[in-house]
C-alpha positions as CSV (number, residue, x, y, z in Angstrom):
1,M,24.5,31.4,13.0
2,I,21.1,29.9,12.2
3,A,19.3,27.6,14.6
4,L,17.0,25.1,12.9
5,Y,14.5,22.9,14.8
6,D,14.6,19.6,13.0
7,C,11.5,17.3,13.2
8,S,13.4,14.3,11.7
9,V,15.8,13.9,14.7
10,G,14.5,11.0,16.8
11,S,11.5,10.6,14.6
12,T,10.0,7.1,13.7
13,N,8.4,8.6,10.6
14,L,10.5,9.0,7.4
15,G,8.0,11.7,6.3
16,D,9.8,14.0,8.7
17,S,13.1,13.4,6.7
18,I,11.2,14.3,3.5
19,I,10.0,17.5,5.2
20,M,13.4,18.5,6.5
21,E,15.1,18.0,3.2
22,S,12.9,20.7,1.7
23,V,13.2,22.9,4.8
24,Q,17.0,22.7,4.6
25,Q,16.9,23.7,0.9
26,V,14.8,26.8,1.7
27,V,17.1,27.9,4.6
28,D,20.2,27.2,2.5
29,G,18.9,29.3,-0.3
30,M,18.2,32.2,1.9
31,F,21.3,32.0,4.1
32,P,24.1,30.4,2.0
33,S,26.9,31.8,4.1
34,E,25.5,31.3,7.6
35,F,26.6,28.5,9.9
36,Q,23.6,26.3,10.7
37,V,22.9,24.2,13.8
38,R,20.1,21.6,13.9
39,L,18.1,21.1,17.1
40,S,15.7,18.3,17.8
41,S,12.1,19.6,18.0
42,H,11.1,16.3,19.8
43,D,13.5,16.7,22.7
44,Y,14.1,19.4,25.3
45,A,17.1,21.6,24.5
46,S,20.5,20.6,26.0
47,R,22.8,23.2,27.5
48,T,24.7,23.4,24.2
49,S,21.4,23.8,22.3
50,L,20.3,26.6,24.7
51,S,23.6,28.4,24.0
52,V,23.0,28.1,20.2
53,L,19.5,29.5,20.7
54,K,20.9,32.5,22.6
55,R,23.4,33.3,19.8
56,S,21.4,32.5,16.7
57,L,20.6,35.2,14.1
58,Y,17.3,33.4,13.4
59,T,15.6,30.3,14.9
60,F,13.5,28.4,12.4
61,V,10.9,25.8,13.3
62,G,10.7,23.4,10.3
63,G,7.6,21.7,9.2
64,S,5.5,18.8,10.6
65,N,2.5,19.0,12.9
66,L,4.3,20.8,15.7
67,L,1.5,23.0,16.8
68,S,-1.1,21.8,19.2
69,S,-3.9,23.3,21.3
70,R,-3.1,21.4,24.5
71,S,-0.4,22.3,27.0
72,C,-0.8,18.9,28.7
73,G,-0.9,15.7,26.6
74,Y,0.5,15.1,23.1
75,H,2.5,17.7,21.3
76,Q,5.5,17.4,19.1
77,W,7.5,20.6,20.0
78,A,9.1,19.8,23.3
79,M,9.8,22.9,25.4
80,S,11.1,22.9,28.9
81,P,10.9,26.0,31.2
82,A,14.6,26.7,30.2
83,D,13.6,26.6,26.5
84,V,10.8,29.0,27.0
85,A,13.0,31.4,29.0
86,I,15.4,31.7,26.1
87,I,13.3,31.2,22.9
88,H,11.6,34.5,22.0
89,D,12.0,34.9,18.3
90,A,11.3,31.5,16.6
91,V,10.0,31.7,13.1
92,L,7.7,29.0,11.8
93,L,8.4,27.5,8.4
94,G,5.6,25.4,6.9
95,V,4.3,24.2,10.3
96,G,0.9,22.6,10.7
97,W,-1.5,21.8,13.4
98,W,-1.6,18.4,15.0
99,Q,-5.3,17.6,14.6
100,Y,-8.6,19.4,14.4
101,Q,-8.8,20.9,17.9
102,K,-10.3,23.7,19.9
103,P,-8.3,26.9,20.0
104,P,-5.2,26.7,22.2
105,D,-5.7,26.6,26.0
106,R,-4.4,29.4,28.1
107,I,-1.0,27.9,28.8
108,M,-0.3,26.9,25.2
109,A,-1.4,30.4,24.1
110,W,1.0,32.0,26.5
111,L,3.8,29.6,25.3
112,L,3.3,30.4,21.7
113,H,3.2,34.2,22.4
114,R,6.4,33.8,24.4
115,V,8.5,31.8,21.9
116,L,7.2,33.0,18.5
117,S,8.6,36.1,16.8
118,R,6.4,39.2,17.0
119,T,8.2,41.0,14.1
120,K,8.6,38.2,11.5
121,L,5.9,36.6,9.4
122,H,5.3,32.9,10.2
123,S,4.8,30.4,7.5
124,V,2.0,27.8,8.2
125,R,0.9,24.9,6.0
126,D,-2.8,25.7,5.7
127,E,-5.6,28.0,6.5
128,Y,-6.7,25.9,9.5
129,A,-3.3,26.5,11.2
130,R,-3.6,30.2,10.5
131,R,-7.0,30.4,12.0
132,Q,-5.9,28.6,15.2
133,L,-3.1,31.1,15.7
134,A,-5.3,34.0,14.9
135,A,-7.7,32.8,17.6
136,I,-5.1,33.6,20.2
137,G,-4.0,36.9,18.6
138,I,-1.0,35.7,16.6
139,K,-1.8,37.3,13.2
140,N,1.7,37.8,11.7
141,V,1.1,34.6,9.7
142,V,0.9,33.7,6.1
143,V,-0.3,30.4,4.5
144,T,2.5,28.9,2.3
145,A,1.7,25.2,2.2
146,C,4.4,22.8,3.2
147,P,8.0,23.6,1.8
148,T,8.0,20.1,0.3
149,T,5.4,21.4,-2.2
150,W,7.2,24.7,-3.2
151,K,8.9,23.2,-6.2
152,L,5.7,21.6,-7.6
153,T,5.4,24.4,-10.1
154,P,3.1,24.4,-13.2
155,E,6.1,23.3,-15.3
156,H,6.9,20.4,-12.9
157,C,3.3,19.3,-12.7
158,A,2.8,19.4,-16.5
159,A,5.4,16.6,-16.8
160,I,3.6,14.3,-14.4
161,P,1.9,11.5,-16.3
162,Q,-1.9,11.7,-16.7
163,A,-2.6,8.0,-17.4
164,K,-2.3,5.1,-15.1
165,A,1.0,3.2,-14.8
166,E,1.2,-0.6,-14.7
167,S,2.5,-0.7,-11.1
168,V,1.6,1.2,-7.9
169,V,3.5,1.8,-4.7
170,V,1.2,2.1,-1.7
171,T,1.6,3.3,1.9
172,L,-0.4,2.8,5.1
173,T,-0.4,4.6,8.4
174,D,0.1,2.6,11.6
175,Y,-1.4,5.3,13.9
176,R,-4.5,5.7,11.7
177,Q,-5.5,2.1,11.4
178,D,-8.8,1.1,9.7
179,P,-8.3,-2.6,8.7
180,V,-11.6,-2.9,6.8
181,A,-10.9,0.2,4.7
182,D,-7.2,-0.4,4.2
183,K,-7.7,-4.1,3.3
184,R,-10.4,-3.2,0.7
185,C,-8.1,-0.5,-0.7
186,L,-5.2,-2.9,-1.1
187,A,-7.6,-5.4,-2.9
188,L,-8.8,-2.6,-5.2
189,L,-5.2,-1.8,-6.1
190,R,-4.4,-5.4,-6.8
191,T,-7.4,-5.4,-9.2
192,N,-6.3,-2.2,-11.0
193,Y,-2.5,-2.7,-11.2
194,A,-0.4,-5.5,-12.5
195,K,2.1,-5.1,-9.6
196,V,1.6,-3.6,-6.1
197,L,4.5,-2.5,-3.9
198,F,4.3,-1.5,-0.3
199,W,6.7,1.0,1.3
200,P,6.7,1.4,5.1
201,Q,7.2,5.1,5.9
202,G,6.7,4.6,9.6
203,S,8.5,2.2,12.0
204,R,5.3,0.1,12.6
205,D,3.8,0.3,9.2
206,T,5.1,-3.2,8.1
207,E,3.7,-4.8,11.3
208,Y,0.2,-3.3,10.5
209,F,0.5,-4.3,6.8
210,Q,1.3,-7.9,7.8
211,K,-1.8,-8.1,10.0
212,L,-4.0,-7.2,7.0
213,A,-2.7,-10.4,5.3
214,V,-3.2,-9.3,1.7
215,P,-1.1,-11.5,-0.6
216,D,0.9,-10.8,-3.7
217,I,2.2,-7.4,-2.6
218,Q,6.0,-6.8,-2.6
219,V,7.3,-5.1,0.6
220,L,10.1,-2.6,0.1
221,N,12.9,-1.9,2.6
222,C,12.0,0.9,5.1
223,R,14.6,3.4,3.8
224,L,13.9,6.6,1.9
225,R,16.3,5.6,-0.9
226,D,14.5,2.4,-1.5
227,F,11.3,4.4,-2.0
228,D,13.0,6.9,-4.3
229,D,14.4,4.0,-6.4
230,V,10.9,2.9,-7.4
231,L,9.5,6.3,-8.0
232,V,9.9,6.3,-11.8
233,P,7.3,8.3,-13.8
234,N,5.2,6.2,-16.2
235,R,6.4,3.0,-14.5
236,V,4.6,3.4,-11.2
237,D,1.8,5.4,-9.5
238,Y,1.6,6.3,-5.9
239,V,-1.6,5.6,-3.9
240,G,-1.5,5.8,-0.1
241,T,-2.4,7.3,3.2
242,R,1.0,8.8,3.9
243,L,0.9,12.5,3.0
244,H,4.6,13.1,2.6
245,G,5.1,9.8,0.8
246,G,2.7,11.2,-1.7
247,I,4.4,14.5,-1.9
248,R,7.7,12.7,-2.4
249,A,6.2,10.9,-5.3
250,L,5.0,14.2,-6.8
251,Q,8.5,15.7,-6.3
252,R,9.8,12.7,-8.4
253,G,7.2,13.3,-11.1
254,V,5.0,10.3,-10.3
255,R,1.2,10.3,-10.7
256,T,-0.1,10.5,-7.1
257,I,-3.4,9.9,-5.2
258,I,-3.2,10.6,-1.5
259,I,-5.9,9.1,0.7
260,E,-7.1,11.4,3.4
261,V,-6.9,10.0,7.0
262,D,-6.5,13.2,9.0
263,N,-6.6,17.0,8.8
264,R,-3.2,17.3,7.0
265,A,-4.1,15.9,3.6
266,H,-7.6,17.3,3.7
267,E,-6.4,20.8,4.4
268,L,-3.7,20.7,1.8
269,G,-6.2,19.4,-0.6
270,K,-8.3,22.5,0.0
271,T,-5.2,24.9,0.1
272,I,-3.3,23.8,-3.0
273,A,-5.5,21.3,-4.8
274,L,-3.3,18.3,-3.7
275,P,-4.7,15.2,-5.5
276,T,-6.6,13.5,-2.6
277,V,-9.6,11.3,-2.1
278,R,-11.5,10.5,1.1
279,R,-10.7,7.3,2.8
280,G,-13.5,4.8,2.1
281,D,-14.6,6.4,-1.1
282,Y,-13.7,3.4,-3.3
283,E,-15.7,4.5,-6.3
284,C,-13.9,7.9,-6.4
285,L,-10.6,6.2,-5.9
286,E,-11.1,3.6,-8.7
287,S,-12.4,6.3,-11.0
288,K,-9.4,8.5,-10.4
289,I,-7.0,5.5,-10.9
290,Q,-8.6,4.6,-14.3
291,S,-9.2,8.1,-15.7
292,Q,-6.7,10.5,-17.2
293,W,-6.2,13.8,-15.4
294,Q,-3.6,16.5,-15.0
295,T,-1.9,17.2,-11.7
296,S,-2.4,20.9,-11.0
297,I,-1.0,22.2,-7.7
298,L,-2.0,25.7,-6.9
299,L,0.8,27.0,-4.8
300,P,0.2,30.1,-2.5
301,V,2.9,32.0,-4.4
302,E,2.2,35.3,-2.7
303,G,2.5,33.9,0.8
304,I,5.8,32.2,-0.1
305,R,7.1,35.5,-1.6
306,M,6.1,37.5,1.5
307,W,7.7,35.0,3.9
308,R,10.9,34.8,2.0
309,G,10.9,38.6,1.2
310,Q,11.0,39.6,4.9
311,F,14.7,38.4,5.1
312,G,15.9,41.1,2.8
313,T,18.9,40.4,0.6
314,T,19.7,37.0,2.2
315,G,19.3,35.0,-0.9
316,A,15.6,35.1,-1.6
317,E,16.1,37.1,-4.8
318,S,18.4,34.4,-6.3
319,E,15.6,31.8,-6.0
320,D,12.8,34.0,-7.3
321,E,13.3,36.8,-9.8
322,N,9.9,38.2,-8.7
323,Y,11.1,38.6,-5.2
324,Q,9.2,41.3,-3.3
325,A,10.1,42.7,0.1
326,V,7.4,42.7,2.7
327,P,5.9,46.1,3.5
328,D,6.6,47.4,7.0
329,D,3.0,47.6,7.9
330,V,2.5,43.9,7.5
331,L,4.8,43.1,10.4
332,D,4.3,43.3,14.1
333,V,0.5,43.0,13.8
334,R,0.0,40.8,16.8
335,T,-2.7,42.0,19.2
């Protein structure tokens, strides 16, 4: 049995559903015959969940900004004393750090040492997350980017249009509000595209969009399938502050520009050359909209191979003919 911490259960952000779709594909590919149980990463484990954790072959922690430096205050992976007493071999899969922070405090460092596997490699989204874990002695970590990007191969990216489409779908982030910058961005998009669509990825994004009072923008329903329906290559571009909305657009072959509003897009831009621009750099944004360019994602292929390879003959070979097992001396390196 496989236990899978699911960041989309109880989430008000559809980006978590995009993440978990890819996490599920990865786990299914490696363990096609294993029974899987999803547990909410946002809630403390129930008695049934604790029983699952006790009996699971592997416990995977899937995606999102679940790691944080502070034991008190905001963090997205909820762990009660009962959880900590039972979890001792969780394996990270494409997990990132919540924000730019100091290294973990003593309690959080102890918690992470207690619950994370010492003998399996952990997959983190970017170099910043790897450094944060290394700062507390957790070094059995490889950078793999987010699993949502693992299928953005050179062949896939080569088919993404290079020239501007007639329409654009845009996203905003309710918890990263900058009304002046966002209003100016929407006005710029109205100037550069014949039609502008707005998709609310978060539960309060529409409320924020309405406060900006920018006319002549069509609002889509707040469902992932409505977003998918408009993601047609050559007919629409994506420009927005929502990272995984942008990655979803790339998955669908849509020309994409992600506006950086936090560490996630910025770090992935550095890690895999995700097409991003800084918020407020309107000249760069307009230039990128109007020019022709090739999407070229630089996946950390070796890190992905190493992470998959440590699970032996559990299905990794079928997904990658260049499968390589992890050398024994790579594992159990925590100090």
